[in-house]
C-alpha positions as a Markdown table, in Angstrom:
| # | Residue | x | y | z |
|---|---|---|---|---|
| 1 | Met | 0.0 | 0.0 | 0.0 |
| 2 | Ile | 3.0 | 2.3 | 0.4 |
| 3 | Phe | 3.1 | 2.7 | -3.4 |
| 4 | Arg | -0.6 | 3.5 | -3.6 |
| 5 | Thr | 0.0 | 6.3 | -1.1 |
| 6 | Ala | 3.0 | 7.5 | -3.2 |
| 7 | Tyr | 0.9 | 7.5 | -6.3 |
| 8 | Leu | -1.8 | 9.5 | -4.6 |
| 9 | Gln | 0.8 | 12.0 | -3.4 |
| 10 | Ile | 2.1 | 12.3 | -7.0 |
| 11 | Leu | -1.4 | 13.2 | -8.0 |
| 12 | Glu | -2.0 | 15.5 | -5.1 |
| 13 | Lys | 1.3 | 17.4 | -5.1 |
| 14 | Gly | 2.2 | 17.2 | -8.8 |
| 15 | Gly | -0.2 | 19.9 | -10.1 |
| 16 | Asp | 2.5 | 22.4 | -11.1 |
| 17 | Cys | 4.6 | 19.7 | -12.8 |
| 18 | Phe | 1.5 | 18.3 | -14.6 |
| 19 | Lys | 0.7 | 21.8 | -15.8 |
| 20 | Leu | 4.1 | 22.2 | -17.3 |
| 21 | Val | 3.9 | 18.8 | -19.1 |
| 22 | Phe | 0.4 | 19.5 | -20.5 |
| 23 | Glu | 1.4 | 23.0 | -21.6 |
| 24 | Ala | 4.4 | 21.5 | -23.4 |
| 25 | Met | 2.1 | 19.0 | -25.1 |
| 26 | Ala | -0.4 | 21.7 | -26.0 |
| 27 | Asn | 2.3 | 24.0 | -27.4 |
| 28 | Asn | 3.7 | 21.2 | -29.6 |
| 29 | Pro | 0.7 | 19.6 | -31.2 |
| 30 | Thr | 2.5 | 18.2 | -34.2 |
| 31 | Gly | 5.8 | 17.1 | -32.5 |
| 32 | Ala | 6.8 | 14.4 | -30.2 |
| 33 | Ile | 7.0 | 14.8 | -26.4 |
| 34 | Leu | 9.3 | 12.7 | -24.2 |
| 35 | Val | 8.1 | 12.1 | -20.7 |
| 36 | His | 10.3 | 10.2 | -18.3 |
| 37 | Cys | 11.5 | 9.8 | -14.7 |
| 38 | Thr | 14.1 | 7.7 | -12.9 |
| 39 | Ala | 12.4 | 4.3 | -13.4 |
| 40 | Gly | 9.9 | 5.3 | -16.0 |
| 41 | Lys | 6.8 | 3.9 | -14.3 |
| 42 | Asp | 5.7 | 6.0 | -11.4 |
| 43 | Arg | 5.6 | 9.8 | -12.2 |
| 44 | Thr | 5.7 | 8.9 | -15.9 |
| 45 | Gly | 2.9 | 6.4 | -15.4 |
| 46 | Val | 0.7 | 9.0 | -13.7 |
| 47 | Ile | 1.4 | 11.6 | -16.4 |
| 48 | Val | 0.6 | 9.1 | -19.1 |
| 49 | Met | -2.5 | 7.9 | -17.3 |
| 50 | Leu | -3.8 | 11.4 | -17.0 |
| 51 | Phe | -3.1 | 12.1 | -20.7 |
| 52 | Leu | -4.8 | 8.9 | -21.8 |
| 53 | Leu | -7.8 | 9.7 | -19.6 |
| 54 | Leu | -8.1 | 13.1 | -21.1 |
| 55 | Leu | -8.0 | 11.5 | -24.6 |
| 56 | Gly | -11.0 | 9.3 | -23.5 |
| 57 | Val | -9.1 | 6.0 | -23.3 |
| 58 | Gln | -11.0 | 3.5 | -21.1 |
| 59 | Ser | -9.5 | 3.1 | -17.6 |
| 60 | Glu | -9.4 | -0.7 | -18.0 |
| 61 | Leu | -7.2 | -0.4 | -21.1 |
| 62 | Ile | -4.9 | 2.1 | -19.3 |
| 63 | Cys | -4.5 | -0.3 | -16.4 |
| 64 | Trp | -3.8 | -3.2 | -18.8 |
| 65 | Asp | -1.2 | -1.1 | -20.5 |
| 66 | Tyr | 0.5 | -0.2 | -17.2 |
| 67 | Glu | 0.6 | -3.9 | -16.3 |
| 68 | Gln | 2.6 | -4.5 | -19.4 |
| 69 | Thr | 5.4 | -2.4 | -17.8 |
| 70 | Glu | 6.3 | -5.5 | -15.8 |
| 71 | Leu | 7.3 | -7.3 | -19.0 |
| 72 | Phe | 10.0 | -4.7 | -19.7 |
| 73 | Leu | 11.5 | -4.0 | -16.3 |
| 74 | Lys | 14.9 | -5.4 | -15.6 |
| 75 | Arg | 14.9 | -6.9 | -12.1 |
| 76 | Asp | 18.5 | -8.0 | -11.6 |
| 77 | Lys | 20.5 | -8.0 | -8.4 |
| 78 | Glu | 22.7 | -5.1 | -9.7 |
| 79 | Gln | 19.8 | -2.8 | -10.1 |
| 80 | Ile | 18.4 | -3.8 | -6.7 |
| 81 | Glu | 21.7 | -3.1 | -5.0 |
| 82 | Arg | 21.9 | 0.3 | -6.8 |
| 83 | Ile | 18.5 | 1.3 | -5.5 |
| 84 | Lys | 19.5 | 0.2 | -2.0 |
| 85 | Thr | 22.6 | 2.4 | -2.3 |
| 86 | Trp | 20.6 | 5.4 | -3.5 |
| 87 | Thr | 18.3 | 5.0 | -0.4 |
| 88 | His | 21.3 | 4.5 | 1.9 |
| 89 | Asn | 20.0 | 1.0 | 2.7 |
| 90 | Lys | 16.8 | 2.3 | 4.2 |
| 91 | Ile | 14.9 | -0.3 | 2.2 |
| 92 | Asp | 15.5 | -4.1 | 1.9 |
| 93 | Asp | 15.7 | -6.2 | -1.2 |
| 94 | Glu | 11.9 | -6.6 | -1.5 |
| 95 | Gly | 11.4 | -2.8 | -1.2 |
| 96 | Ala | 14.0 | -2.2 | -3.9 |
| 97 | Phe | 12.4 | -4.8 | -6.1 |
| 98 | Asn | 9.0 | -3.1 | -5.6 |
| 99 | Met | 10.5 | 0.1 | -6.8 |
| 100 | Ile | 11.4 | -1.4 | -10.2 |
| 101 | Ser | 8.3 | -3.6 | -10.4 |
| 102 | Ala | 4.8 | -2.9 | -11.8 |
| 103 | Arg | 3.4 | -6.2 | -10.4 |
| 104 | Tyr | 1.4 | -4.6 | -7.5 |
| 105 | Pro | -2.1 | -3.2 | -8.2 |
| 106 | Met | -1.1 | 0.3 | -7.1 |
| 107 | Tyr | -2.6 | 1.8 | -10.2 |
| 108 | Lys | -6.1 | 0.5 | -9.3 |
| 109 | Phe | -7.1 | 3.7 | -7.6 |
| 110 | Ala | -7.3 | 5.3 | -11.1 |
| 111 | Cys | -9.4 | 2.5 | -12.6 |
């Protein structure tokens, strides 16, 4: 549930950043926009979810698409150790794995 809380905080506190992203999209209607974050699934996932909702994409399809993230995430020991180092070992292996995983239904609040 900690990730669900984190996603809700991204939504609640990210208004200024969301505004910048959506303004960039609106000001570049014929060009490409690159949206990314450290792992590419949390803040990026929320931005993409909002964008897809605005376009009228069904929430079930958005959730299915997010679940596909799991297929493309690299979950090796080196990456887990790197995350633990970044957090000064404040999280364990499972916590680090969760940070690079999309297997938990944390996105369900949006569906």
